[in-house]
C-alpha positions in Angstrom: 29.8 -30.4 34.2 31.7 -27.4 32.8 32.3 -27.4 29.1 35.6 -26.5 27.4 35.7 -23.9 24.7 36.2 -26.6 22.1 33.2 -28.5 23.3 31.1 -25.3 23.2 32.4 -24.6 19.7 31.3 -28.0 18.6 27.7 -27.2 19.8 27.8 -24.0 17.6 29.1 -26.1 14.7 26.2 -28.5 15.2 23.7 -25.6 15.4 25.1 -24.3 12.1 24.6 -27.7 10.5 21.3 -28.9 12.0 19.7 -25.5 12.9 18.5 -26.7 16.3 19.8 -28.0 19.6 18.2 -29.5 22.7 17.0 -27.1 25.5 19.9 -28.3 27.7 22.4 -27.6 24.9 21.0 -24.1 24.3 21.2 -23.4 28.0 24.9 -24.5 28.0 25.7 -22.0 25.3 23.6 -19.2 26.8 25.4 -19.6 30.1 28.8 -19.3 28.5 28.9 -16.2 26.2 32.6 -15.7 26.7 34.4 -13.4 24.2 36.3 -16.2 22.4 33.1 -18.2 21.9 31.1 -15.1 20.9 33.5 -14.2 18.2 33.5 -17.7 16.9 29.7 -17.6 16.8 29.6 -14.2 15.1 32.0 -15.2 12.4 29.7 -18.2 11.6 26.7 -15.9 11.7 28.2 -13.4 9.3 29.1 -16.2 6.9 25.5 -17.5 6.9 24.1 -14.0 6.6 26.3 -13.3 3.6 25.3 -16.6 2.0 21.6 -15.6 2.0 21.7 -11.8 1.8 25.2 -10.9 0.7 26.3 -7.6 2.2 22.9 -6.0 1.8 21.3 -4.2 4.8 17.6 -3.4 4.6 16.0 -0.3 6.0 12.5 -0.1 7.6 11.0 3.3 8.0 9.3 3.1 11.5 6.2 5.1 12.0 5.0 5.1 15.7 1.5 6.3 15.0 -0.1 6.0 18.4 1.0 5.6 22.0 -2.4 4.9 23.4 -2.8 1.3 24.6 -5.5 -0.6 26.3 -3.1 -3.1 27.8 -1.2 -2.8 31.1 2.0 -4.8 30.5 4.2 -4.4 33.5 7.4 -3.5 31.5 5.9 -1.0 29.1 6.1 2.8 29.3 2.9 3.4 27.3 0.9 1.0 29.5 -2.7 2.0 30.2 -2.0 2.9 33.9 0.8 5.3 33.1 -0.9 8.6 33.7 2.3 10.5 33.1 2.6 9.4 29.4 1.9 12.3 27.0 -0.5 10.6 24.6 -0.8 11.2 20.9 -2.4 9.8 17.7 -1.3 10.5 14.1 -3.9 11.3 11.5 -4.0 9.5 8.2 -2.5 12.6 6.5 0.4 12.7 9.0 1.1 9.0 8.4 1.0 9.5 4.6 3.4 12.5 5.1 5.8 10.2 6.9 5.6 7.7 4.0 6.2 10.5 1.5 9.3 11.7 3.3 10.6 8.1 3.7 10.0 7.2 0.1 12.1 10.2 -1.0 14.9 9.0 1.3 14.9 5.5 -0.3 12.8 3.6 2.2 10.9 0.7 0.6 9.3 -0.7 3.7 7.1 1.2 6.1 6.3 -0.1 9.6 3.1 1.1 11.3 3.7 0.4 15.0 1.5 1.4 17.9 -0.2 0.5 21.1 -3.4 -1.5 21.0 -5.6 1.6 20.4 -9.3 1.0 19.7 -9.5 4.4 18.0 -7.9 2.7 15.0 -10.7 0.4 14.1 -10.5 -2.2 11.3 -12.2 0.3 9.0 -9.8 3.2 9.9 -6.7 1.0 9.5 -7.7 -0.7 6.3 -8.3 2.7 4.8 -4.8 3.9 5.8 -3.3 0.6 4.5 -5.0 0.8 1.1 -3.9 4.4 0.6 -0.3 3.7 1.4 -0.2 0.7 -1.0 -1.9 2.7 -3.8 0.6 5.5 -3.4 3.6 3.3 -3.0 2.9 0.0 -4.7 6.6 -1.0 -4.8 6.8 -0.8 -1.0 6.2 -3.4 1.7 3.9 -2.5 4.6 4.5 -4.0 8.0 2.0 -3.8 10.9 2.8 -4.0 14.6 -0.5 -3.3 16.3 -0.8 -6.2 18.7 -3.4 -8.8 19.2 -6.4 -8.6 16.9 -9.1 -11.0 15.7 -8.5 -13.4 12.7 -11.0 -11.2 10.8 -9.0 -8.1 11.5 -5.8 -9.7 10.4 -7.4 -10.9 7.2 -8.9 -7.5 6.4 -5.5 -5.8 6.8 -3.9 -8.4 4.6 -6.5 -8.1 1.9 -6.1 -4.3 2.1 -2.4 -4.7 1.2 -0.4 -5.3 4.5 2.5 -7.6 3.8 4.1 -8.3 7.1 3.1 -8.4 10.8 5.3 -8.1 13.9 4.1 -9.6 17.1 6.7 -10.5 19.7 5.8 -13.3 22.0 8.2 -11.8 24.7 8.6 -15.1 26.5 7.6 -18.7 25.6 7.2 -19.8 29.2 3.7 -19.6 30.5 4.6 -18.8 34.1 7.1 -16.2 33.1 4.6 -14.6 30.7 2.2 -14.2 33.6 4.9 -12.3 35.6 5.3 -9.8 32.8 1.7 -9.3 31.8 -1.7 -8.8 33.6 -4.1 -11.8 33.7 -6.1 -10.5 30.8 -3.1 -11.3 28.5 -2.1 -14.9 27.9 0.6 -16.7 26.1 -1.9 -19.0 24.5 -3.7 -16.1 22.9 -0.4 -14.6 21.7 0.6 -17.9 20.1 -2.8 -18.3 18.5 -2.4 -14.9 16.9 0.9 -15.8 15.5 -0.4 -19.0 14.0 -3.4 -17.1 12.4 -1.0 -14.6 10.9 1.0 -17.3 9.3 -2.1 -19.1 8.1 -3.3 -15.9 6.4 -0.1 -15.5 4.5 1.8 -12.7 6.2 5.5 -12.6 6.5 5.5 -13.0 10.3 7.9 -11.6 12.9 8.2 -12.6 16.5 10.8 -12.2 19.2 11.5 -11.6 22.9 13.1 -9.4 25.5 16.6 -10.3 26.8 17.0 -10.0 30.5 13.4 -9.3 31.5 12.6 -9.6 35.2 12.6 -13.2 36.3 14.1 -14.5 33.1 16.4 -17.5 33.2 18.6 -19.2 30.6 16.0 -21.9 30.5 13.4 -19.4 29.5 15.7 -18.1 26.7 16.2 -21.7 25.5 12.5 -22.1 25.4 12.3 -18.9 23.3 14.7 -20.3 20.8 12.9 -23.6 20.5 9.6 -21.7 20.1 11.1 -19.7 17.3 12.4 -22.8 15.7 9.0 -24.4 15.7 7.3 -21.2 14.5 9.8 -20.6 11.6 9.0 -16.8 11.4 10.4 -14.7 8.5 11.5 -12.0 11.0 12.8 -12.1 14.6 13.2 -9.0 16.8 15.0 -9.2 20.1 16.3 -6.5 22.3 17.5 -6.0 25.9 14.9 -5.3 28.6 15.3 -1.7 29.6 13.3 -0.5 32.6 10.9 2.4 32.4 10.5 4.6 35.5 6.7 4.7 35.4 6.2 0.9 35.5 6.2 -1.8 38.2 9.6 -2.8 36.9 11.2 0.6 37.4 13.9 -0.7 39.8 14.7 -3.9 37.9 18.1 -4.4 36.3 18.4 -3.9 32.6 19.4 -6.7 30.1 22.8 -6.6 28.5 24.0 -5.9 25.0 26.5 -8.9 25.2 23.8 -11.5 25.8 21.5 -9.9 23.2 24.3 -10.0 20.6 25.1 -13.7 21.5 21.4 -14.6 21.0 21.3 -12.8 17.7 24.2 -15.0 16.5 22.4 -18.1 17.7 19.2 -17.1 15.9 21.1 -16.5 12.7 22.5 -20.1 12.8 19.1 -21.5 13.8 17.1 -19.6 11.1 19.6 -18.9 8.4 17.5 -16.8 6.1 15.6 -14.8 8.8 15.3 -11.1 8.6 17.0 -10.0 11.8 17.0 -6.3 13.0 19.7 -4.6 15.0 17.1 -2.9 17.3 16.9 0.6 18.8 16.9 -1.0 22.3 20.3 -2.5 21.5 21.5 0.9 20.4 20.1 2.4 23.6 21.9 0.0 26.0 25.1 0.3 24.0 25.9 3.3 21.7 27.6 0.9 19.3 25.0 -1.8 19.8 23.4 -1.7 16.4 26.7 -1.8 14.6 27.7 -4.8 16.8 24.3 -6.3 15.9 25.1 -6.1 12.2 28.4 -7.8 12.9 26.6 -10.5 14.9 24.4 -11.5 12.0 21.7 -8.9 11.8 20.7 -7.5 8.4 17.9 -5.0 9.1 17.8 -1.5 10.8 14.6 0.4 11.6 15.2 4.2 11.6 12.4 6.4 12.9 10.2 8.2 10.4 7.7 9.4 13.0 7.2 13.2 13.2 9.9 14.8 15.3 7.5 16.2 17.8 6.2 12.8 18.9 9.4 10.7 18.9 10.1 11.4 22.6 6.5 10.4 23.5 6.7 6.8 22.2 8.8 5.7 25.2 8.5 2.0 25.9 11.6 2.2 28.1 13.8 4.9 29.6 16.5 6.8 27.6 15.3 5.6 24.2 17.4 7.3 21.5 15.0 9.7 19.7 17.3 12.1 17.9 20.5 11.7 15.9 21.5 9.1 13.4 18.8 6.6 14.3 16.3 9.1 12.7 15.3 8.1 9.2 16.1 11.5 7.7 19.8 11.0 8.7 20.1 8.8 5.6 23.7 9.7 4.7 24.9 9.0 8.2 23.2 5.6 8.2 24.7 4.7 4.9 28.2 5.7 6.0 28.0 3.8 9.2 26.9 0.6 7.5 29.6 0.9 4.8 32.2 1.3 7.5 31.2 -2.2 8.7 31.7 -3.7 5.3 28.0 -3.8 4.3 25.8 -1.7 2.1 22.4 -0.1 2.4 20.1 -1.0 -0.5 16.9 0.6 -1.8 14.9 -2.6 -1.6 11.8 -4.0 0.1 14.0 -6.6 1.7 11.7 -9.5 1.5 12.4 -12.9 3.2 14.4 -14.9 0.6 12.4 -18.1 0.9 8.9 -16.9 1.1 6.4 -19.4 -0.4 2.6 -19.6 -0.6 0.1 -16.9 0.2 1.0 -13.8 -1.8 3.2 -14.4 -4.8 6.9 -14.6 -4.3 8.0 -11.0 -4.9 11.7 -11.4 -3.9 13.0 -12.1 -7.4 10.8 -9.4 -9.1 11.7 -6.8 -6.6 15.4 -7.6 -6.4 15.8 -7.1 -10.1 15.2 -3.4 -9.5 17.3 -3.3 -6.4 20.0 -0.6 -6.3 22.6 0.5 -3.8 21.8 3.7 -2.1 23.9 6.6 -3.3 23.9 9.5 -0.8 
């Protein structure tokens, strides 16, 4: 039965109050992202975001340090089978140089992201992690290096890593199998996420919007999985096809649905750290600005060396130059201020972190300052 706008708004009101809906209710909202409902949702999301984080926007300096990957995910441009990819690895000195540049620009979180590259053994990565944390003790370090063993995750954490990003991509077992080769399973991905939480990381997960074969039911399952996981970070972005993958001819996801889901996630997980992603900016030139206005509070400019930025291509037409680059600090700050928010020099920790490592949010925020270009 078709729902009226008022009935749909009542569902959003209940999500704001109770932070979860049934799968059927989520499907009803996902199937009706009409402009009037979207703006109602975004207004709610902005209010909740301000309640927890004020007008602060946190920056993460993204260092894409390797585009080698042992996996063959059907949607990914750096998949093992892509012989046309121009492969590279950054040395420890190159990674440290990225951090040095980023620190001078006011970045207080570095994100080491790469394919699942066996060259970076536990020993190699822990050495890099320790050196970064010794040189920049007031900075947070986030890893995004895929599925590893519990022992690996523990070693990285004990070396100083604070956060870990591992998107689940889809919470539906059958759909997961349509996006990944048989060697990769949803059960393994979920197990990794649980182990990361157990160790004490601030954990991030997330999913693609509009991936091949995805239904509104799948998206509802994604939301319910995130509600059960209670991650400190959630990253979502539209599926964008890459020409050297089996999904080259598939239709891309949309900015509108991605933005709508950002708003739903903000209501469901009020204090979550929620990026406006590069993929959102790729599918819509104003996408990241719209993401901030839909409830996001994180942006992740690129600190990678300029000569490799166009090689870490998970999807086609990725924006690699311009104001998404980390060195364009003044432009980033101006754009955020034009939206009514402010970039701050801050680690940007999850506000309600408890257990594991000590609660650093109060200590760090005492020294927080607004960036002055």
